[in-house]
C-alpha positions in Angstrom: 10.5 -7.8 4.3 9.3 -11.3 4.6 6.3 -12.3 6.9 4.7 -15.7 7.7 1.1 -15.9 8.9 -0.6 -18.9 10.0 -4.4 -19.2 10.0 -7.3 -21.5 10.9 -9.2 -22.5 7.7 -13.1 -23.8 7.2 -13.7 -27.3 5.3 -14.0 -24.8 2.1 -14.1 -21.1 1.6 -12.7 -17.8 1.4 -11.0 -16.2 4.6 -10.2 -12.6 4.2 -6.7 -11.7 5.0 -6.5 -8.1 3.7 -5.9 -6.5 7.1 -3.0 -8.8 8.0 -1.4 -8.0 4.8 -2.0 -4.1 5.0 -0.5 -4.2 8.7 2.5 -5.6 6.8 2.5 -3.0 4.3 2.2 -0.1 7.2 5.1 -1.3 9.3 7.5 -1.2 5.8 6.9 2.9 5.5 7.4 2.5 1.7 6.1 5.4 -0.8 6.1 3.0 -4.2 6.5 -0.7 -3.6 5.1 -3.9 -4.3 3.6 -6.6 -2.1 3.4 -9.8 -3.0 1.3 -12.7 -1.2 2.1 -16.3 -1.3 0.3 -19.3 -0.6 2.4 -22.3 -0.1 0.1 -25.2 -0.3 -1.1 -27.3 -3.3 -4.8 -27.4 -2.3 -5.3 -23.9 -1.5 -5.1 -20.4 -3.0 -5.2 -16.9 -2.7 -7.4 -14.0 -5.2 -8.6 -10.5 -5.2 -12.1 -9.7 -5.4 -15.0 -7.8 -4.0 -15.0 -7.8 -0.2 -18.3 -5.7 0.1 -21.2 -8.3 -0.3 -20.5 -12.0 1.2 -22.5 -13.3 -1.3 -19.6 -12.9 -3.9 -17.1 -15.4 -2.3 -20.3 -17.7 -2.0 -20.7 -17.6 -6.0 -17.2 -18.0 -6.5 -16.9 -21.2 -4.4 -20.2 -22.4 -6.6 -18.8 -21.6 -9.6 -15.8 -23.3 -8.7 -17.8 -26.5 -7.5 -19.5 -26.4 -10.6 -16.5 -26.3 -13.0 -14.7 -28.8 -11.1 -17.2 -31.7 -10.4 -16.1 -34.8 -8.3 -14.8 -37.1 -11.4 -13.0 -40.4 -11.2 -9.6 -39.1 -10.0 -6.7 -41.1 -9.9 -5.1 -39.2 -7.0 -5.6 -41.5 -4.0 -6.0 -39.0 -1.5 -9.1 -38.5 -2.7 -8.5 -34.3 -2.7 -8.3 -33.9 -6.4 -11.0 -31.2 -6.7 -9.1 -29.2 -4.1 -5.9 -29.3 -6.4 -7.4 -28.5 -9.6 -9.5 -25.8 -7.7 -6.2 -24.3 -6.4 -4.7 -24.2 -9.6 -7.5 -22.2 -11.4 -7.2 -19.8 -8.7 -3.6 -19.4 -8.3 -0.6 -19.4 -5.4 -0.1 -15.6 -5.5 -1.0 -12.3 -6.2 0.9 -8.8 -6.1 -0.7 -5.5 -5.3 1.5 -2.2 -5.8 1.7 -0.2 -2.6 1.5 3.6 -2.9 1.9 6.2 -0.6 2.3 3.4 1.9 -0.7 1.5 1.7 -2.3 -1.2 -0.6 -3.4 0.1 -3.9 -6.7 -2.1 -4.0 -10.1 -0.9 -5.7 -12.5 0.4 -3.8 -14.8 -3.1 -3.2 -11.5 -5.0 -3.4 -10.2 -7.7 -0.4 -7.4 -10.1 -0.5 -8.5 -13.7 0.2 -7.3 -17.2 1.4 -9.2 -19.7 -0.9 -9.5 -23.4 1.0 -10.4 -25.9 -0.8 -9.5 -29.1 1.2 -9.8 -27.7 5.1 -10.5 -27.8 7.9 -6.6 -27.1 8.4 -4.2 -25.0 10.1 -2.7 -23.0 6.7 0.2 -20.3 6.0 0.4 -17.6 3.9 3.5 -15.4 3.0 3.6 -11.3 2.7 6.9 -10.4 1.1 7.3 -6.4 0.6 9.4 -5.7 -2.5 
């Protein structure tokens, strides 16, 4: 089962998508499967991290901005830092499905990572 979602993103930041992904998993009624989340953009990504303390995602963005400074990039659109951050984070994550639910840790959530917004973006959830 493949489902595509559209979301509105901020100029830069992390948007939790755990609930949308979990809803698709619940529709499949599978005991043991795999959930794959993919972001089809070159200046955005997806990651799994703590979802209990909002300061964690703020710190992640702070660290990425520190690791990817504004340099004399050659790409003419002016969004090279966003491309680098998206490559560092990655464009997909996979989560096991156990007993019909996402097998995430107690504090884990799935985040859409925007590095070149605000934009209307897409992500896909595929249950394998």
